[in-house]
VEXKOLRO-897755 format. One line per field, with one value per atom (N, C-alpha, C): residue in one letter; chain; atom name; x, y, z. Coordinates in Angstrom, 2 decimals. Each point is the difference from the previous one (the first is absolute). Layout:
residu	c(A, ...)
chaine	c(A, ...)
atome	c(CA, ...)
X	c(X, ...)
Y	c(Y, ...)
Z	c(Z, ...)
This chain:
residu	c(M, M, M, S, S, S, V, V, V, A, A, A, K, K, K, E, E, E, F, F, F, K, K, K, E, E, E, F, F, F, V, V, V, L, L, L, R, R, R, G, G, G, N, N, N, V, V, V, V, V, V, D, D, D, L, L, L, A, A, A, V, V, V, G, G, G, V, V, V, V, V, V, I, I, I, G, G, G, A, A, A, A, A, A, F, F, F, G, G, G, D, D, D, V, V, V, V, V, V, K, K, K, K, K, K, F, F, F, V, V, V, A, A, A, D, D, D, L, L, L, I, I, I, T, T, T, P, P, P, L, L, L, V, V, V, G, G, G, I, I, I, A, A, A, G, G, G, K, K, K, F, F, F, N, N, N, F, F, F, A, A, A, D, D, D, W, W, W, K, K, K, F, F, F, S, S, S, V, V, V, N, N, N, S, S, S, S, S, S, Q, Q, Q, F, F, F, L, L, L, V, V, V, G, G, G, D, D, D, F, F, F, V, V, V, N, N, N, S, S, S, V, V, V, L, L, L, S, S, S, F, F, F, I, I, I, I, I, I, I, I, I, S, S, S, A, A, A, V, V, V, I, I, I, F, F, F, L, L, L, F, F, F, V, V, V, V, V, V, K, K, K, P, P, P, V, V, V, N, N, N, W, W, W, L, L, L, M, M, M, S, S, S, R, R, R, N, N, N, K, K, K, P, P, P, A, A, A, A, A, A, A, A, A, E, E, E, E, E, E, P, P, P, V, V, V, T, T, T, K, K, K, E, E, E, C, C, C, P, P, P, E, E, E, C, C, C, L, L, L, S, S, S, S, S, S, I, I, I, P, P, P, V, V, V, K, K, K, A, A, A, T, T, T, R, R, R, C, C, C, A, A, A, Y, Y, Y, C, C, C, T, T, T, A, A, A, P, P, P, V, V, V, K, K, K, A, A, A, E, E, E, G, G, G)
chaine	c(A, A, A, A, A, A, A, A, A, A, A, A, A, A, A, A, A, A, A, A, A, A, A, A, A, A, A, A, A, A, A, A, A, A, A, A, A, A, A, A, A, A, A, A, A, A, A, A, A, A, A, A, A, A, A, A, A, A, A, A, A, A, A, A, A, A, A, A, A, A, A, A, A, A, A, A, A, A, A, A, A, A, A, A, A, A, A, A, A, A, A, A, A, A, A, A, A, A, A, A, A, A, A, A, A, A, A, A, A, A, A, A, A, A, A, A, A, A, A, A, A, A, A, A, A, A, A, A, A, A, A, A, A, A, A, A, A, A, A, A, A, A, A, A, A, A, A, A, A, A, A, A, A, A, A, A, A, A, A, A, A, A, A, A, A, A, A, A, A, A, A, A, A, A, A, A, A, A, A, A, A, A, A, A, A, A, A, A, A, A, A, A, A, A, A, A, A, A, A, A, A, A, A, A, A, A, A, A, A, A, A, A, A, A, A, A, A, A, A, A, A, A, A, A, A, A, A, A, A, A, A, A, A, A, A, A, A, A, A, A, A, A, A, A, A, A, A, A, A, A, A, A, A, A, A, A, A, A, A, A, A, A, A, A, A, A, A, A, A, A, A, A, A, A, A, A, A, A, A, A, A, A, A, A, A, A, A, A, A, A, A, A, A, A, A, A, A, A, A, A, A, A, A, A, A, A, A, A, A, A, A, A, A, A, A, A, A, A, A, A, A, A, A, A, A, A, A, A, A, A, A, A, A, A, A, A, A, A, A, A, A, A, A, A, A, A, A, A, A, A, A, A, A, A, A, A, A, A, A, A, A, A, A, A, A, A, A, A, A, A, A, A, A, A, A, A, A, A, A, A, A, A, A, A, A, A, A, A, A, A, A, A, A, A, A, A, A, A, A, A, A, A, A, A, A, A, A, A, A, A, A)
atome	c(N, CA, C, N, CA, C, N, CA, C, N, CA, C, N, CA, C, N, CA, C, N, CA, C, N, CA, C, N, CA, C, N, CA, C, N, CA, C, N, CA, C, N, CA, C, N, CA, C, N, CA, C, N, CA, C, N, CA, C, N, CA, C, N, CA, C, N, CA, C, N, CA, C, N, CA, C, N, CA, C, N, CA, C, N, CA, C, N, CA, C, N, CA, C, N, CA, C, N, CA, C, N, CA, C, N, CA, C, N, CA, C, N, CA, C, N, CA, C, N, CA, C, N, CA, C, N, CA, C, N, CA, C, N, CA, C, N, CA, C, N, CA, C, N, CA, C, N, CA, C, N, CA, C, N, CA, C, N, CA, C, N, CA, C, N, CA, C, N, CA, C, N, CA, C, N, CA, C, N, CA, C, N, CA, C, N, CA, C, N, CA, C, N, CA, C, N, CA, C, N, CA, C, N, CA, C, N, CA, C, N, CA, C, N, CA, C, N, CA, C, N, CA, C, N, CA, C, N, CA, C, N, CA, C, N, CA, C, N, CA, C, N, CA, C, N, CA, C, N, CA, C, N, CA, C, N, CA, C, N, CA, C, N, CA, C, N, CA, C, N, CA, C, N, CA, C, N, CA, C, N, CA, C, N, CA, C, N, CA, C, N, CA, C, N, CA, C, N, CA, C, N, CA, C, N, CA, C, N, CA, C, N, CA, C, N, CA, C, N, CA, C, N, CA, C, N, CA, C, N, CA, C, N, CA, C, N, CA, C, N, CA, C, N, CA, C, N, CA, C, N, CA, C, N, CA, C, N, CA, C, N, CA, C, N, CA, C, N, CA, C, N, CA, C, N, CA, C, N, CA, C, N, CA, C, N, CA, C, N, CA, C, N, CA, C, N, CA, C, N, CA, C, N, CA, C, N, CA, C, N, CA, C, N, CA, C, N, CA, C, N, CA, C, N, CA, C, N, CA, C, N, CA, C, N, CA, C, N, CA, C, N, CA, C, N, CA, C, N, CA, C, N, CA, C, N, CA, C, N, CA, C, N, CA, C, N, CA, C, N, CA, C, N, CA, C, N, CA, C)
X	c(27.63, -1.58, -0.36, -0.05, -0.60, -0.36, 0.22, -1.07, -1.20, -0.24, -1.48, -0.93, 0.39, -0.49, 0.03, 1.26, -0.40, -0.96, 0.06, -1.27, -1.68, -0.21, -1.19, 0.11, 0.93, -0.60, -0.76, 1.10, -0.51, -0.58, -0.80, -0.94, -1.26, -0.11, -0.81, -0.62, 1.21, -0.04, -1.42, -0.65, -1.50, 0.03, 0.97, -0.16, 0.20, 0.84, 0.00, -1.05, -0.62, -1.44, -1.26, 0.68, -1.22, 0.23, 1.20, 0.13, -0.40, 0.14, -0.57, -1.27, -0.60, -1.44, -0.53, 0.37, -0.20, 0.34, 0.76, 0.31, -1.01, -0.01, -0.59, -2.28, -0.38, -0.95, -0.45, 1.78, -0.16, 0.08, 0.68, 0.00, -1.84, -0.42, -1.53, -0.90, 0.17, -0.95, 0.14, 1.40, 0.60, -0.42, -0.42, -0.47, -1.43, -0.60, -2.09, 0.37, 0.33, 0.53, 0.09, 0.60, 0.32, -1.10, -0.56, -1.60, -0.78, 0.05, -1.27, -0.11, 1.29, 0.49, -0.58, 0.88, -0.42, -1.51, -0.73, -1.01, -1.11, 0.34, -1.24, 0.32, 1.23, 0.13, 0.60, 0.47, 0.40, -1.49, -0.78, -1.13, -1.12, 0.34, -1.20, 0.92, 0.90, 0.85, 0.44, -0.31, -0.25, -1.55, -1.07, -1.05, 0.03, 0.86, -0.32, 0.70, 0.74, 1.28, -0.78, -0.66, -1.25, 0.93, 1.43, 0.87, 0.59, 0.15, 0.89, 1.19, 0.32, 1.05, 0.93, -0.62, 1.71, 0.33, -0.52, 0.26, 0.52, 0.34, 0.72, 1.34, 0.82, 0.97, 0.31, 1.45, 0.04, 1.75, 0.18, 0.75, 1.53, 1.10, 0.89, 1.17, -0.37, 1.49, -0.56, -0.97, -1.09, 0.98, 0.23, -0.34, -1.04, -0.98, -0.43, -0.06, -0.44, 0.02, -1.33, -0.15, -1.54, 0.17, -0.80, -0.20, -1.02, -1.60, -0.52, 0.26, 0.92, 0.45, 1.59, 0.84, -0.34, -0.12, -1.34, -1.00, -0.86, -0.21, 0.08, 0.25, 1.50, 1.40, 0.21, -0.66, 0.14, -0.65, -1.71, -1.55, 0.07, 0.95, 0.17, 0.82, 1.36, 1.25, -1.00, -0.91, -0.02, -0.95, -1.05, -0.97, 0.47, 0.69, 1.17, 0.35, 1.14, 0.47, -1.08, -1.35, -0.97, -0.28, -0.10, -0.58, 1.00, 1.10, 1.20, -0.39, -0.03, 0.57, -1.47, -1.26, -0.56, -0.72, 1.02, -0.83, 1.21, 1.23, 0.91, 0.90, 0.58, 0.75, -0.59, -1.27, -0.99, -0.16, -0.79, 0.28, 1.23, 1.38, 0.51, 1.10, 0.11, 0.45, -1.31, -1.54, -0.77, 0.20, 0.27, 0.71, 1.02, 0.75, 1.73, -0.09, -0.83, -0.40, -0.32, -0.68, -0.82, 0.97, 0.79, 0.95, 0.97, 0.23, 1.58, -0.46, 1.16, 0.30, -0.23, -0.59, -0.30, 1.39, 0.34, 1.27, -0.48, 1.59, 0.66, -0.54, -0.41, -0.18, 1.05, 0.48, 0.60, -0.08, 1.02, -0.95, -0.03, -1.04, -0.15, 0.56, 0.22, 0.81, 1.57, 0.17, 1.63, -0.24, 0.89, -0.09, 1.60, -0.29, 1.05, 1.09, 1.31, 0.81, 0.16, -0.36, -0.13, -1.39, -0.93, -1.09, -1.07, 0.76, -0.88, -2.00, 0.20, -1.49, 0.09, -1.42, -0.29, -0.24, 1.44, -0.29, -0.45, 0.23, 0.16, 1.08, 0.36, 1.04, 1.12, -0.82, 0.80, 0.35, -0.49, 0.27, 1.51, 0.94, 0.94, 0.59, -1.78, 0.55, -1.24, 0.33, -1.70, -0.91, -0.99, -0.94, -0.35, 0.10, 0.66, 0.57, 1.19, 1.43, 0.59, -0.19, 0.59, 1.67, 0.72, 0.96, 0.35, 0.80, 0.24, 0.34, -0.78, -0.14, 0.68, -0.05, 1.09, -1.47, -0.44, -0.98, 0.24, -1.14, -0.09, -0.46, 0.20, -0.89, 0.21)
Y	c(30.27, -0.53, -0.44, 0.65, 0.18, -1.85, -0.47, -1.12, 0.20, 0.67, 1.08, -0.32, 0.33, 0.47, -1.15, -1.14, -1.40, -0.18, -0.25, -0.77, 0.43, 1.40, 0.64, -0.86, 0.02, -0.77, -1.72, 0.11, -1.85, -0.14, 0.61, -0.43, 0.75, 1.66, -0.01, -0.55, -1.11, -1.00, -0.62, -0.01, -0.56, -1.43, -1.00, -1.46, 0.02, 0.85, 0.20, -0.20, 1.19, 0.42, -0.81, -0.76, -1.07, -0.95, -0.74, -1.05, 0.46, 1.14, 0.37, -0.46, 0.87, 0.15, -1.74, -0.63, -1.23, -0.78, 0.29, -1.01, 0.41, 0.88, 1.15, -0.97, 0.46, -1.41, -0.55, -1.42, -0.76, -0.43, 0.21, -0.40, 0.22, 1.36, 0.17, -1.34, -0.22, -0.90, -1.39, -0.04, -1.31, 0.32, 0.16, 0.55, -0.17, 0.97, -0.70, -1.45, -0.99, -1.31, -0.55, 0.20, -0.45, -0.16, 1.23, 0.45, -1.05, 0.04, -0.50, -1.83, -0.25, -1.93, -0.51, 0.73, 0.16, 0.14, 1.50, -0.26, -0.61, -0.27, -0.62, -1.54, -0.53, -0.68, -1.30, 0.21, -0.92, -0.22, 0.75, -0.29, -0.83, 0.04, -0.55, -1.64, -0.47, -0.93, -0.77, 0.80, -0.20, -0.72, 0.60, -0.60, -1.40, -0.67, -1.14, -1.04, 0.14, -0.22, 0.22, 0.94, 0.44, 0.39, 0.80, -0.04, 1.85, 0.66, 1.27, -0.15, 0.09, -0.01, 1.33, 1.18, 1.03, -0.66, -0.48, -0.68, -1.19, -0.66, -1.03, -0.32, -0.34, 0.06, -1.20, -0.19, -1.20, 0.75, -0.98, 0.28, -1.08, 0.23, -1.28, 1.21, -0.62, 0.52, 2.03, 0.28, 1.78, 0.11, -0.39, 0.66, -0.18, 1.26, -0.37, 0.17, -1.19, -0.22, 1.15, 0.95, 0.71, -0.65, -1.66, -0.48, 1.34, 0.22, 0.46, 1.09, 1.16, 1.34, -0.25, -1.50, -0.31, -0.01, -0.61, -0.72, 1.08, 1.31, 1.15, 0.56, 0.29, 0.08, -0.32, -1.78, -0.46, 0.49, 0.25, 0.15, 1.30, 0.98, 1.41, 0.12, -1.08, 0.46, -0.82, -1.06, -0.80, 1.40, 0.34, 1.02, 1.25, 0.48, 1.34, -0.70, -1.19, -0.32, -0.56, 0.35, -0.77, 1.18, 0.91, 1.47, 0.47, 0.37, 0.18, -0.80, -1.02, -0.96, 0.60, -0.12, 0.32, 1.24, 1.18, 1.25, 1.18, -0.63, 0.33, -0.63, -1.04, -1.43, 0.35, -0.92, -0.21, 1.17, 1.08, 1.40, 0.50, -0.02, 0.98, -1.01, -1.34, -1.22, 0.03, 0.20, 0.26, 1.37, 0.42, 1.56, 0.23, -0.75, -0.20, -0.98, -1.07, -1.11, 0.83, 1.10, 0.92, 1.02, -0.18, 1.58, -0.82, -1.10, -0.77, -0.36, 0.91, -0.17, -1.38, 0.10, -1.19, -0.96, -1.04, -0.09, 0.07, 0.25, 0.21, -1.13, -0.08, -1.22, 0.08, -1.16, -0.53, 0.76, 0.63, 0.20, -1.27, 0.21, -1.18, 0.11, 1.25, -0.05, 0.78, 0.79, 0.27, 0.88, 0.52, 1.07, -0.52, -0.62, -0.28, 1.31, -0.59, 1.18, 0.42, -0.77, 0.05, 1.07, -0.69, 1.06, 0.58, -0.10, 0.62, -0.63, -0.85, -0.85, -0.30, -1.10, -0.33, -1.07, -1.20, -1.36, -0.94, -0.88, -0.83, 0.41, 0.06, -0.59, -0.52, -1.60, -1.58, 0.55, 0.39, 0.22, -0.20, -0.69, 0.15, 0.50, -0.35, 1.64, 0.35, 0.98, 1.34, -0.66, 0.41, -1.05, 1.36, 0.90, 1.35, -0.35, 0.72, 0.19, -1.55, -1.19, -0.83, -0.04, 0.81, 0.27, -0.81, -0.44, -0.88, 1.17, -0.42, 0.86, -0.86, 0.34, -0.63, -0.22, -1.49, -0.47, 0.18, 0.18, 0.71, -1.27, 0.20, -1.41, -1.14)
Z	c(22.49, 0.03, 2.18, 0.66, 1.05, 0.39, 1.64, 0.04, 0.20, 0.77, -0.13, -1.39, -0.77, -1.24, -0.93, 0.04, -0.62, 0.95, 0.93, 0.77, 0.29, -0.35, -0.96, -1.28, -0.36, -1.52, 0.20, 0.81, -0.17, 1.00, 0.46, 0.97, -1.31, -0.23, -1.07, -1.31, 0.04, -1.87, 0.49, -1.00, -0.96, 1.05, -0.26, 0.73, 1.55, 0.54, 1.34, 0.75, -0.89, 1.02, -0.30, -1.32, -0.52, 1.12, 0.64, 0.29, 1.37, 1.02, 1.01, 0.44, -0.88, -0.46, 0.17, -0.69, -0.10, 1.52, 0.63, 0.85, 1.15, -0.28, 1.20, -0.09, -1.19, -0.37, 0.03, -0.70, 0.88, 1.02, 1.22, 1.40, 0.50, -0.53, 0.35, -0.22, -1.43, -0.50, 0.44, 0.50, 0.80, 1.32, 0.19, 1.90, -0.07, -1.06, -0.31, -0.43, -0.86, -0.54, 1.32, 0.65, 1.65, 1.38, -0.51, 1.11, -0.59, -1.40, -0.69, 0.42, -0.50, 0.54, 1.29, 1.59, 1.01, 0.24, -0.38, 0.82, -1.25, -0.51, -1.24, -0.22, -0.92, -0.14, 1.39, 0.47, 1.20, 0.80, -0.01, 0.97, -0.55, -1.38, -0.85, -0.02, 0.04, -0.07, 1.13, 1.34, 0.82, 0.20, -0.11, -0.18, 0.19, -0.98, -0.47, 0.97, 0.85, 1.26, 0.76, 0.38, 1.05, 1.04, -0.09, 0.04, -0.17, 0.98, -0.23, -0.53, -1.27, -1.19, 0.74, -0.01, 0.32, 1.74, -0.12, 1.79, 0.30, -1.48, 0.16, 0.33, 1.35, -0.08, 1.05, 0.43, 0.62, 0.58, 1.48, 0.41, 0.57, -0.05, 0.42, 0.86, 1.68, 0.58, 0.27, 0.01, 0.23, -1.27, -1.50, -1.53, -0.43, -0.65, -0.74, -1.13, -0.80, -1.63, -0.49, 0.01, -1.19, -1.06, 0.11, -1.64, -0.70, 0.24, -0.05, -1.11, 0.83, -0.81, -1.12, 0.53, -1.44, -1.30, 0.14, -0.84, -0.93, 1.45, -0.46, -1.19, 0.45, -0.63, -1.37, 0.19, -1.47, -1.02, 0.40, -1.01, -0.14, 1.17, -0.96, -1.11, 0.38, -1.84, -0.63, -0.11, -1.39, -0.60, 1.05, -0.61, -0.19, -0.11, -0.06, -1.36, -0.06, -1.77, -0.99, 0.20, -0.35, -0.86, 1.24, -0.34, -1.16, 0.37, -0.86, -1.35, -0.10, -1.07, -1.23, 0.63, -0.79, -0.54, 0.93, -0.08, -0.52, 0.20, -0.64, -0.95, 0.43, -0.86, -1.56, 0.53, -1.26, -1.23, 0.73, -1.47, 0.13, 0.15, -0.36, -1.25, 0.40, -1.06, -0.85, -0.21, -1.09, -0.58, 0.88, -1.22, -0.23, 0.64, -0.62, -1.45, 0.27, -1.32, -1.78, 1.33, -1.98, -0.35, 0.81, -0.83, -0.45, 0.39, -0.80, -1.37, -0.93, -1.30, -0.43, -0.86, -1.43, -0.07, -0.26, -0.50, -1.71, -0.43, -1.31, -0.77, -0.84, -0.68, -1.13, -0.28, -1.14, -0.88, -1.16, -1.54, -0.33, -1.18, -1.14, -1.04, -0.39, -1.31, -0.24, -0.75, -0.19, -1.42, -0.08, -1.17, -0.85, -1.91, -0.36, 0.24, -0.51, 0.31, -1.99, -0.75, -2.01, -0.10, 0.40, -0.27, 1.05, 1.19, 1.20, -0.21, -0.31, -0.25, 1.34, 1.07, 0.86, -0.63, 1.04, 0.32, 0.51, 0.83, 1.12, 0.36, 1.69, 0.68, -0.33, -0.07, -0.46, -1.18, -0.86, -2.06, -0.07, -0.61, -0.68, -1.58, -0.40, -1.20, -0.72, 0.40, -0.26, -1.24, 0.35, -1.39, -0.92, 0.56, -1.43, -0.54, -0.12, -0.61, -0.08, 0.87, 0.02, 0.32, 0.80, 0.66, 1.06, 0.23, 1.38, 1.11, 1.55, 0.67, 1.50, 1.15, 0.91, 0.82, 0.23, 0.77, 1.64, 0.47, 1.49, 0.79, 1.08, 0.60, -0.01)
């Protein structure tokens, strides 16, 4: 099998294509949330302090520390994490819990080896034929 053919099979596998689509959509969603935070949320926060939140920075020996950009990134991360948790993780967990097989219940009866009657699991003697049986549990 040639390397080109193996590569083609690898790339066209469903999970690779799904992953690529997810990364592209995730990057676009991240950019939208970053702009939402920078353009709408941080100005609202800045209203209370009467300053431009995005321009919040300080300098030490000609090095600038962009505190406002960092806070915007943290807020973006929190919002993206909350959206992913609420709209992806919670629904998937809910669907997975619905499809879980029910736990197998312990049998409460067994068959008598002599008369094949149904007797309790913990019984040591059959109620019908009085034959001794091995107790379980």
